[in-house]
DSSP file (Angstrom, degrees, kcal/mol; ACC not computed):
  #  RESIDUE AA STRUCTURE BP1 BP2  ACC     N-H-->O    O-->H-N    N-H-->O    O-->H-N    TCO  KAPPA ALPHA  PHI   PSI    X-CA   Y-CA   Z-CA
    1    1 A X              0   0    0      0, 0.0     2,-0.1     0, 0.0     0, 0.0   0.000 360.0 360.0 360.0 144.8   13.3    3.6   18.7
    2    2 A X     >  -     0   0    0      1,-0.1     4,-2.1    67,-0.0     3,-0.2  -0.428 360.0-110.6 -80.4 160.1   10.7    5.8   20.1
    3    3 A X  H  > S+     0   0    0      1,-0.2     4,-2.3     2,-0.2     5,-0.2   0.856 118.8  56.1 -59.2 -34.4    7.0    5.5   19.3
    4    4 A X  H  > S+     0   0    0      1,-0.2     4,-2.3     2,-0.2    -1,-0.2   0.896 107.0  49.1 -65.2 -39.2    7.2    8.8   17.3
    5    5 A X  H  > S+     0   0    0     -3,-0.2     4,-2.4     2,-0.2    -2,-0.2   0.906 110.0  51.4 -65.6 -41.1   10.0    7.5   15.2
    6    6 A X  H  X S+     0   0    0     -4,-2.1     4,-1.8     1,-0.2    -2,-0.2   0.932 113.6  43.6 -62.3 -45.6    8.1    4.2   14.5
    7    7 A X  H  X S+     0   0    0     -4,-2.3     4,-2.4     2,-0.2    -1,-0.2   0.859 111.4  54.6 -69.2 -34.9    5.0    6.1   13.4
    8    8 A X  H  X S+     0   0    0     -4,-2.3     4,-2.2    -5,-0.2    -2,-0.2   0.919 109.8  46.6 -64.4 -42.3    7.0    8.6   11.4
    9    9 A X  H  X S+     0   0    0     -4,-2.4     4,-2.5     2,-0.2    -1,-0.2   0.861 110.8  53.6 -67.1 -34.3    8.7    5.8    9.4
   10   10 A X  H  X S+     0   0    0     -4,-1.8     4,-2.3     2,-0.2    -2,-0.2   0.913 109.9  46.7 -65.3 -42.1    5.3    4.2    8.9
   11   11 A X  H  X S+     0   0    0     -4,-2.4     4,-2.4     2,-0.2     5,-0.2   0.904 111.8  51.6 -65.4 -40.3    3.9    7.4    7.4
   12   12 A X  H  X S+     0   0    0     -4,-2.2     4,-2.2     1,-0.2     5,-0.3   0.917 111.0  47.4 -63.0 -43.3    6.9    7.7    5.2
   13   13 A X  H  X>S+     0   0    0     -4,-2.5     5,-2.0     1,-0.2     4,-1.9   0.897 111.5  52.2 -63.0 -39.3    6.5    4.2    3.9
   14   14 A X  I  <>S+     0   0    0     -4,-2.3     5,-2.6     1,-0.2    -2,-0.2   0.931 118.0  34.7 -63.7 -45.5    2.8    4.8    3.3
   15   15 A X  I  <5S+     0   0    0     -4,-2.4    -1,-0.2     3,-0.2    -2,-0.2   0.723 126.2  37.5 -86.0 -21.4    3.3    7.9    1.3
   16   16 A X  I  <5S+     0   0    0     -4,-2.2    -3,-0.2    -5,-0.2    -2,-0.2   0.640 132.3  15.2-105.0 -16.5    6.5    7.1   -0.5
   17   17 A X  I  X5S+     0   0    0     -4,-1.9     4,-1.5    -5,-0.3    -3,-0.2   0.718 125.8  38.2-119.7 -58.4    6.1    3.3   -1.2
   18   18 A X  I  ><S+     0   0    0     -5,-2.0     4,-2.5     1,-0.2     5,-0.2   0.944 114.8  47.7 -69.9 -49.7    2.6    2.1   -0.8
   19   19 A X  H  ><S+     0   0    0     -5,-2.6     4,-2.5    -6,-0.2     5,-0.2   0.914 112.9  46.9 -64.2 -44.4    0.5    4.9   -2.2
   20   20 A X  H  > S+     0   0    0     -6,-0.2     4,-2.5     1,-0.2    -1,-0.2   0.900 113.2  50.3 -63.0 -37.1    2.6    5.5   -5.5
   21   21 A X  H  X S+     0   0    0     -4,-1.5     4,-2.2     2,-0.2    -2,-0.2   0.920 112.1  46.5 -66.4 -42.1    2.5    1.7   -6.1
   22   22 A X  H  X S+     0   0    0     -4,-2.5     4,-2.4     2,-0.2    -2,-0.2   0.918 113.1  49.8 -64.7 -42.8   -1.2    1.5   -5.7
   23   23 A X  H  X S+     0   0    0     -4,-2.5     4,-2.4    -5,-0.2    -2,-0.2   0.899 110.9  49.3 -63.8 -40.3   -1.8    4.5   -7.9
   24   24 A X  H  X S+     0   0    0     -4,-2.5     4,-2.5     2,-0.2    -1,-0.2   0.902 111.0  49.8 -66.5 -39.6    0.4    3.2  -10.6
   25   25 A X  H  X S+     0   0    0     -4,-2.2     4,-2.0     2,-0.2    -2,-0.2   0.911 112.7  46.7 -64.2 -41.0   -1.4   -0.2  -10.5
   26   26 A X  H  X S+     0   0    0     -4,-2.4     4,-2.3     2,-0.2    -2,-0.2   0.869 111.7  51.3 -69.3 -35.3   -4.8    1.5  -10.7
   27   27 A X  H  X S+     0   0    0     -4,-2.4     4,-2.3     2,-0.2    -2,-0.2   0.919 110.6  48.3 -64.8 -43.2   -3.5    3.7  -13.6
   28   28 A X  H  X S+     0   0    0     -4,-2.5     4,-1.4     1,-0.2    -2,-0.2   0.866 109.8  53.7 -63.2 -36.1   -2.3    0.7  -15.4
   29   29 A X  H  < S+     0   0    0     -4,-2.0    -2,-0.2     1,-0.2    -1,-0.2   0.917 110.4  45.8 -63.3 -43.9   -5.7   -0.9  -14.8
   30   30 A X  H >< S+     0   0    0     -4,-2.3     3,-0.9     1,-0.2    -2,-0.2   0.867 112.1  51.2 -68.4 -35.9   -7.5    2.1  -16.3
   31   31 A X  H 3< S+     0   0    0     -4,-2.3     3,-0.3     1,-0.2    -1,-0.2   0.767 114.7  42.1 -74.0 -24.2   -5.2    2.2  -19.3
   32   32 A X  T >< S+     0   0    0     -4,-1.4     3,-1.2    -5,-0.2     8,-0.5   0.191  78.2 109.4-107.1  17.1   -5.6   -1.5  -20.1
   33   33 A X  T <  S+     0   0    0     -3,-0.9    -1,-0.2     1,-0.3    -2,-0.1   0.768  77.3  54.3 -66.6 -24.2   -9.3   -1.8  -19.6
   34   34 A X  T 3  S+     0   0    0     -3,-0.3    -1,-0.3    -4,-0.2     2,-0.2   0.578  84.3 102.7 -86.1  -9.8  -10.0   -2.2  -23.3
   35   35 A X    X   -     0   0    0     -3,-1.2     3,-0.7     1,-0.1     5,-0.2  -0.518  66.8-144.1 -75.4 140.5   -7.6   -5.1  -23.8
   36   36 A X  T 3  S+     0   0    0      1,-0.2    -1,-0.1    -2,-0.2    -3,-0.1   0.442  82.8  86.7 -82.8   2.8   -9.3   -8.5  -24.0
   37   37 A X  T 3  S-     0   0    0      1,-0.1    -1,-0.2     0, 0.0    -3,-0.0   0.633  97.3-119.4 -81.3 -12.4   -6.5  -10.3  -22.2
   38   38 A X  S <> S+     0   0    0     -3,-0.7     4,-1.6    -6,-0.2     5,-0.1   0.592  73.7 130.8  84.4  10.2   -7.8   -9.7  -18.6
   39   39 A X  H  >  +     0   0    0      1,-0.2     4,-2.3     2,-0.2     5,-0.2   0.837  66.8  59.3 -65.9 -32.8   -4.7   -7.7  -17.7
   40   40 A X  H  > S+     0   0    0     -8,-0.5     4,-2.1    -5,-0.2    -1,-0.2   0.912 105.3  48.1 -63.3 -43.2   -6.9   -4.9  -16.3
   41   41 A X  H  > S+     0   0    0      2,-0.2     4,-2.4     1,-0.2    -1,-0.2   0.878 109.6  53.0 -64.6 -37.7   -8.5   -7.3  -13.8
   42   42 A X  H  X S+     0   0    0     -4,-1.6     4,-2.4     2,-0.2    -2,-0.2   0.905 109.1  49.2 -63.4 -41.3   -5.2   -8.7  -12.7
   43   43 A X  H  X S+     0   0    0     -4,-2.3     4,-2.4     2,-0.2    -2,-0.2   0.890 110.2  51.1 -64.8 -38.8   -3.9   -5.1  -12.0
   44   44 A X  H  X S+     0   0    0     -4,-2.1     4,-2.3     2,-0.2    -2,-0.2   0.904 111.0  47.7 -65.6 -40.8   -7.1   -4.4  -10.0
   45   45 A X  H  X S+     0   0    0     -4,-2.4     4,-2.3     2,-0.2    -2,-0.2   0.898 112.1  50.0 -65.9 -39.8   -6.6   -7.5   -7.9
   46   46 A X  H  X S+     0   0    0     -4,-2.4     4,-2.1     2,-0.2    -2,-0.2   0.892 109.9  50.7 -65.4 -39.1   -2.9   -6.6   -7.4
   47   47 A X  H  X S+     0   0    0     -4,-2.4     4,-2.0     2,-0.2    -2,-0.2   0.912 110.3  49.4 -64.6 -42.0   -3.9   -3.1   -6.3
   48   48 A X  H  X S+     0   0    0     -4,-2.3     4,-2.1     1,-0.2    -2,-0.2   0.913 110.6  50.7 -62.9 -41.7   -6.4   -4.5   -3.8
   49   49 A X  H  X S+     0   0    0     -4,-2.3     4,-2.2     1,-0.2    -1,-0.2   0.880 108.9  51.1 -61.7 -38.1   -3.7   -6.9   -2.5
   50   50 A X  H  X S+     0   0    0     -4,-2.1     4,-2.5     2,-0.2    -1,-0.2   0.857 107.0  53.9 -69.6 -33.8   -1.3   -4.0   -2.1
   51   51 A X  H  X S+     0   0    0     -4,-2.0     4,-2.5     2,-0.2     5,-0.2   0.924 109.2  48.4 -63.2 -43.8   -4.0   -2.0   -0.2
   52   52 A X  H  X S+     0   0    0     -4,-2.1     4,-2.3     1,-0.2    -2,-0.2   0.908 111.8  50.2 -62.1 -41.2   -4.4   -5.0    2.2
   53   53 A X  H  X S+     0   0    0     -4,-2.2     4,-2.3     2,-0.2    -2,-0.2   0.909 110.6  49.3 -62.0 -43.0   -0.6   -5.1    2.6
   54   54 A X  H  X S+     0   0    0     -4,-2.5     4,-2.2     2,-0.2    -2,-0.2   0.897 111.3  48.5 -65.9 -40.9   -0.4   -1.4    3.3
   55   55 A X  H  X S+     0   0    0     -4,-2.5     4,-2.6     2,-0.2    -1,-0.2   0.914 111.9  49.7 -65.9 -41.3   -3.1   -1.6    6.0
   56   56 A X  H  X S+     0   0    0     -4,-2.3     4,-2.4    -5,-0.2    -2,-0.2   0.890 110.3  50.4 -63.1 -39.1   -1.4   -4.5    7.6
   57   57 A X  H  X S+     0   0    0     -4,-2.3     4,-2.2     2,-0.2    -1,-0.2   0.900 111.2  49.0 -63.8 -41.1    1.9   -2.6    7.6
   58   58 A X  H  X S+     0   0    0     -4,-2.2     4,-2.3     2,-0.2    -2,-0.2   0.924 112.0  47.5 -66.2 -44.0    0.2    0.3    9.2
   59   59 A X  H  X S+     0   0    0     -4,-2.6     4,-2.4     1,-0.2    -2,-0.2   0.901 111.9  50.6 -64.7 -40.8   -1.5   -1.8   11.9
   60   60 A X  H  X S+     0   0    0     -4,-2.4     4,-2.2     2,-0.2    -1,-0.2   0.900 111.4  48.0 -64.3 -39.7    1.8   -3.6   12.6
   61   61 A X  H  X S+     0   0    0     -4,-2.2     4,-2.4     2,-0.2    -2,-0.2   0.891 110.5  51.7 -67.4 -38.4    3.6   -0.3   13.0
   62   62 A X  H  X S+     0   0    0     -4,-2.3     4,-2.2     2,-0.2    -2,-0.2   0.904 111.0  47.5 -65.0 -40.8    0.9    1.0   15.3
   63   63 A X  H  X S+     0   0    0     -4,-2.4     4,-2.4     2,-0.2    -2,-0.2   0.890 110.7  52.0 -66.3 -38.7    1.2   -2.0   17.5
   64   64 A X  H  X S+     0   0    0     -4,-2.2     4,-1.8     2,-0.2    -2,-0.2   0.909 111.3  47.1 -62.2 -41.9    5.0   -1.7   17.6
   65   65 A X  H  X S+     0   0    0     -4,-2.4     4,-1.1     2,-0.2    -2,-0.2   0.883 110.9  52.1 -67.5 -37.6    4.7    1.9   18.6
   66   66 A X  H  < S+     0   0    0     -4,-2.2     3,-0.3     1,-0.2    -2,-0.2   0.904 111.3  46.6 -64.8 -40.4    2.1    1.0   21.3
   67   67 A X  H  < S+     0   0    0     -4,-2.4    -1,-0.2     1,-0.2    -2,-0.2   0.829 110.6  53.1 -70.0 -31.3    4.4   -1.7   22.7
   68   68 A X  H  <        0   0    0     -4,-1.8    -1,-0.2     1,-0.2    -2,-0.2   0.726 360.0 360.0 -76.2 -20.0    7.4    0.7   22.7
   69   69 A X     <        0   0    0     -4,-1.1    -1,-0.2    -3,-0.3    -2,-0.2   0.482 360.0 360.0 -77.8 360.0    5.5    3.3   24.6
């Protein structure tokens, strides 16, 4: 695969998988903020974890494209 293809697939993953999942987790966090169960905090921690996962995926794709070039 060419470096352009690798980066194109990384952008596609970012906008079609990672960003909607993070937005849904944050929306769920906002909707459950009044519940006493702590579910809102769990959603916030999961959203932060997914952000770290997305950044790691992006860096790995960038390194793969750099090596392919």
